[in-house]
C-alpha positions in Angstrom: 40.9 171.8 213.0 40.1 175.3 214.3 36.7 176.8 213.5 33.9 175.3 211.5 34.3 173.3 208.3 33.9 175.2 205.1 30.6 173.5 204.3 29.1 174.8 207.5 30.3 178.3 206.9 28.8 178.3 203.4 25.6 176.8 204.7 25.4 179.5 207.4 26.3 182.3 204.9 23.5 181.0 202.6 21.0 181.0 205.4 22.0 184.5 206.5 22.2 185.9 202.8 18.8 184.5 201.8 17.1 186.2 204.8 18.9 189.5 204.2 18.0 189.3 200.5 14.4 188.9 201.5 14.5 192.0 203.6 14.8 190.5 207.1 16.6 192.6 209.8 19.9 191.2 211.2 18.6 191.0 214.7 15.6 189.0 213.6 17.8 186.7 211.6 20.1 186.1 214.6 17.1 185.3 216.6 15.7 183.0 213.9 18.9 181.1 213.6 19.8 181.1 217.3 22.9 183.1 217.0 24.1 186.4 218.3 23.6 189.5 216.1 27.4 189.9 216.1 27.7 186.6 214.3 25.4 187.7 211.7 27.3 191.1 211.2 30.6 189.1 211.0 29.2 186.8 208.4 28.2 189.9 206.4 31.7 191.4 206.9 33.2 188.0 205.7 30.9 188.0 202.6 32.0 191.6 201.8 35.6 190.6 202.0 35.0 187.5 199.8 33.2 189.6 197.1 35.9 192.4 197.3 38.6 189.7 196.6 36.6 187.9 194.0 35.8 191.1 192.0 39.1 192.7 192.8 37.1 195.8 193.9 37.6 197.3 197.4 34.2 199.1 197.1 32.6 195.8 198.2 34.2 196.3 201.7 32.7 199.8 202.0 29.2 199.8 203.7 28.6 203.3 202.5 28.9 202.0 198.9 27.1 198.6 199.1 24.2 197.6 201.4 23.9 194.3 203.2 21.1 193.5 200.7 23.5 194.0 197.8 26.1 191.9 199.4 23.6 189.1 200.2 22.3 189.1 196.5 25.8 189.2 195.1 27.0 186.4 197.4 23.9 184.1 196.5 24.6 184.8 192.7 28.2 183.6 193.2 26.9 180.5 195.2 23.9 179.4 193.2 24.1 175.9 194.8 23.4 177.6 198.2 20.6 179.9 197.0 18.0 177.0 197.1 19.0 175.2 200.3 16.4 175.6 203.0 16.9 176.1 206.8 
């Protein structure tokens, strides 16, 4: 298998999304979760792409139309089982 299992990806996205939704900056999130800022940025891009596909709306992929906070909140709404996990 290449990459991380889906459950790890979902858990990691949930950790990042919760912090973004709470107003944390991406560099602080990266430091808190012991990852590079680019990994946090990549996760936000992947959440954007997931939402664009789920809603069949390319505006989700456009950072000038949707903020990282909007992305995080929408992603958490679509993954309610992940919203309450702690880490």
